[in-house]
N, C-alpha and C positions, 0 to 999 in steps of 0.2 A: 742867436737862434731866434727865429720868428715864432711868435706864439699864436698858433692857429685855433686855440680853444675860444678865444673871444669872438672870432668870426664865424665859428661853427653854429649851424642852426640846432636848436634844442630838439632832442629826440621825443617824439610824440608817441606814447603807448596807445594801442588800439585794442578794443575788445575783440575784434575779429578782422580777417583780411578783407580787403575791399571786394574781392570777388564773392565772398560769402555774404556780404551785405546786400547783394542783388539776388539773393536766393530765389525770391518768388518770380523773378524774370528770367533767370538763366539756368533754372533747374531742368536739365534735359530730360530726365526720366518722367518728372512730373508734367511737364508740358506735353511730352509725347503721349502719356497716359490720357491726358484730357482730350487730345485730338482723336484718339482711338476709341473713345466712348461711342462714336458714331460708326465705327467699324468693328462690330463684334467679333468677327472671325480673326482679324489682326490682333485685337485686344486679347483674345484667348491664347494666341501664340506669344504675345509679349508678357502676359501676366499669368498664363496658365489657368485662367478663369474668366468668365464673362464679366462685363461691367456691373451687372446686378449683383453677382456673387461677391465681387470686390467690395461694393458698397455695403453689403450685408455683414461681411467680416469687419470692415472699418467700424460700423456701428457697435459691433460686439467689443472690439479691443479698445475703442477711443477713450472710454472712462479710465482705463489702466495705463494709457501711455501718454495722454494729454498733460502738458505742463503749462504753468502760469507764465504770463508775460511779466517782465520787470521793467523798471525805468531805464535800465541800461541797454536791454536788448530784447528783441522779440523771440519768443520761444519757437522752436521747430514744430510745425503743426502735425497732428496725428496722421493725416494723410501722407505726408512726406515720410514720416517714420516707418509706417507700414509699407509704403512703396519701396523705400530703400531696403528694408529687411527682405522683402519678397524678391527683389531683384538679386540680392546676394545669394539667396537660396536657389533661385532659378538659374542664374548664369555661372555660379561657382567662382566668380571674380573675387579677388582679394579686396579687403576693405578700402585700401588706398584708391584703387580704380573706381570702386563704387562710390566713394565719397566725392570724388571729382564729378561724376555724372549726376549726383544729386545736390551738389553745391553744399556739402556738409564737411566739416573738418574730420580728418581721420580718427581722432581721438574721441569726438562726439559720436561718430557712427559706431565705434567699438562698443560704446555703452548702450547706444540706442538699440543695436542689433540684438544684444542679449536680453535687454528689458522687453523688447517686443516679442521675442521668442517665448519668454516666460508668460507674456500676456496671452499669447495664442494658445499655449498649452492649457492655461487656465480656463479660458472661455470655450475651448473645444474639448474639455476634458471627457464629456460624455460620448464623444465620437470614438474613443478606443476604450471599450469596457469588456471584460470577460463576462459572458452569460452567467447568470446566477440561479437559474431555475431549470428543471427538466424540460419545460415548455420552450424555453428559448434555445436550448441545445437541440431539441428536436426539430425546430424550425430551420436551424442550420443544416441539419442532416437531410431534411426533405428537399432543400434547395440543391444540395450537392447531388443527391440521387436523380433529381429531375434534370439538372443541367449537365452533369458529368458521368452519371450511370453507376457510380459506387454507392452502395447502400450504407446506411447508418455511419456516415463519415462526419465527425465533428469539426475537423479542420485539418489543414495541410501545413506541415512544419518544415522549416529549412533555415539556413544561416547565410548571411551576407557579410563579406569583409568590407568594412568602411575604411578607406585609406586615411591615414593621419600622418602628420609630421612626427618623426622619432622623438618621443619625450626624453628630456635630458636625463641621463644616468640610468636609462632603462635597459641598456644593452640589447639583447635579442629577445626580450620578453614579448615584444609586440610584433616580431617578424614572423610572417606566416610562410606557408609552403608555396605561396604564389610570387614570393620574392619581393614583397613590399611590407611596410609597417601598417598594421590595421587593428581595429577593434570590431568584435564580432557582433552583429546584430541578428538575434534569433527571433523569429516571428512565426506566428500562426495565423492563417487567413481563412475566411469563409469562401463560399463558391463564387462570390462577386469580387474577389480580390481585395477585400477589405480586411485589415488587420483586426483581430480580436484579442491578440495578446502579443507582447514583444518584451524581449529582455536584451539590454545593451550594456556593455561595459567590460565584457570578458576580453582578455588579450588575444591578439591574432594567432598566437601559437597554440591555443586550446582548440579542441574538436567540438563539433556541434553536439554530439551525444553527451560528452562530459559536461558541457555548459548546461544542457537541459536537465541532466540528472542532479545538478547543484542549484537548480532554480526553485522558486517558491511554488511554481505550478506543479512540478514533479512531486514535491512534498504534499501538496493538496491532493494530487491524483493518487498517491500511495495511501493517504489517510481517508480517502473517499469524502473529500470536503467540497468537491466541485458540483455536487447535485446533478450528476450525469443520469440520463434516463436508464431504466432497467432494461435487460436484454429482451428482445422480441422474437418469437418463433415465426418464421416465414418459410412456407413450403417444407415443413418438417425440420428446418435448420434453426438452431438456437443462435441468433446473431446479436452480439453486443454492440453498443455504440463505441467507435474507436477513433483514434487519431491516426493519421498516415504520415509516412516519411520515407526517406531513402535508405540505402544499405547501411548508413553510418549509425543508425539508432537501434536500440534493442527491441527484439520481438517479445510482445506481451499480449495478454488477452485484450487489453484496451489500447494496443498500439500495433498497427500492421505495416509491414515493409515488404518489398519484393523478394522473391527467391533468388538464390545464387544463380547468376546467368550461365555459368559453366555446367551446372548439373540439373537445371530445370527441365521438366517434361513439357509436353504440348499443352496439357491442361493447366499447368502452372503458368505457362506462358500467357494464356487467356486471362488469368487472374492478374498477372502483372500489367497486362495492357490496360485493363480497367482501373487498376490502382495508380499507374503512372498517368493516366488521362486526368484523374482528379488531383493527383499530387502536383501536376505542373501548374496549378493555380498559384501556388506560392512563388513559383519561378516567374510566373507573369506578374505577380504582385510586386516583387522586387524590381522587375523590369519597368513597370509603370512608375515606381517611386523614383528610380534613377534617372529616367527620361524626363520626368517632370521637373525634378530638383537636381540640376547638374553639379551641385556642390558635392554629390557623392562620387563624381568621376575624378576629382582632384584631392590630393592629400589636404586635409583640414588643418589650418594653421591656428588652432585655439588650444587653450588649456583643456585638460581632459574632462573636467567638470562642465566646461562650456560645450564641448563636442557632444556630451550627453544631451545637453538641452537643445542643441541644433538638430540632432537626429530625432529626438522626442517631438519637437516642433513639426518636423517634416512628416512624421507618422500621423500626427493629428490632422495636419492639413490634408494629407493624402485621403484619409477617410472622409473628411469634410467635403473634399471635391468629388469623391465618388458618390456621395449622397446627392449632391447637387447635379451630377451627371445622370441621375436615375437609377442608382444602385444602392439603396439604403440598407440598413441592417435588416436581416430577416424578421418579420413580425412574429412574435410568439403565438403558438396555436392556443388560444384561450379555451376552446372546447375540449381540448384533450385532457384527460385525467391521467397523467403518467406518473408511475411510481418511480421513486429514485433508485439508483443502483445500490445494492447491498453488498457488492463485492469489495473486500478490503485487500489489496495487494500486499500490504505490510504483513499479513498473516501467513504469507507463503514464502517459501525460499526461492532464490533466483532460479534454480533448476525447475521447480514446479511451475513458476511463471512462465519459463520458456516452453515447457511441455503443453501447457494450456494455450499458450500463444500459437504454437504449431497447430493444435487441434482447432482453434478458432479460425486460423487462416484457411485450414482444409475445409471448414464449413462455408466460409465465404467463397472459396473457389468452387466447391460443388453447387452453391446457390447460383453463382454467376454463370456457370456452365449450363445449368438447367434452364436458366432465363435466356441465354444466348441461343440455346438449342430450340427453344419454343419460338424465339424471334425468327430463326432460320426457317423452321418448318412452316410458319405462317406466311412469310414473304416468298419462299422458294419451295412450294409443295412439290413432292415427287410425282 
């Protein structure tokens, strides 16, 4: 028997593959992004932001994602880390494909992606904050009425099913009525389609109303801890400041929803038109989010805790890019001396809340009818 071991060449262990050693020269995404700096329109399509906004974001996150070079190998630079993370969020490609395009190993990109998402959430934490004073809430309500016509609206609420891979051993827990596995993202937005509050993590089989009523926001609303403005009398109608949603939610004095379509009158139809016109802002907000980050269009193949980080990162980036596009958060009215609301829902029964909600909806309906009649008489005199 011949002994081939003596003639065999020794196996040389390498720190990285030869293709990864040329990262600075064969990094497709990084090379293309550098060329697109001189083409702002194409850069915005490729990165969902202008070159100036990308550089600003890089400056913010660089201290948290930069790593030190060693004598064995050169660290992956912060620009490549941020670029690779954004491309995963934008395209929705799996980590293996994105790693090849960025000349990064799949294992390294898996760590870099989550670390960079955490860094983005940290540096953009002020982009997603719930208003804390009556003046800030009043500023949101003023913009809603000016842009969409519904008075005293504090935000529009709805849910979005985020597709995921079926978690091991979960059975049908995350299986929703749309026939796929998901986690529910419940959000509230202002008139500029910016999120002011979001809750993520409920399984796909749960309903929007049930998730909302188990949230910390619902508890704060019931205990009057949100510092909402007090009701204002307009045209002899006592109008409180309210949130708006669809038929799935519960009618209350601080939450308006449309009438039942089968039994509504012509006057109620006018109210529903005004409400739906303002409520669609949250639909538009989710539409902008999904079209900007196509990772929402495919089942996410991450652990549940990492899915939470990815969604949270996208929400903060969405608000950040809205601000850079000219739609910042409404500025609080500094000159207004608004009294906080003294209504405490916890002191009433569910039936009493429903009755007060119906009365409040009737006041809004009559106010909107009087305003629409005045508009008609002014523009179309008899």
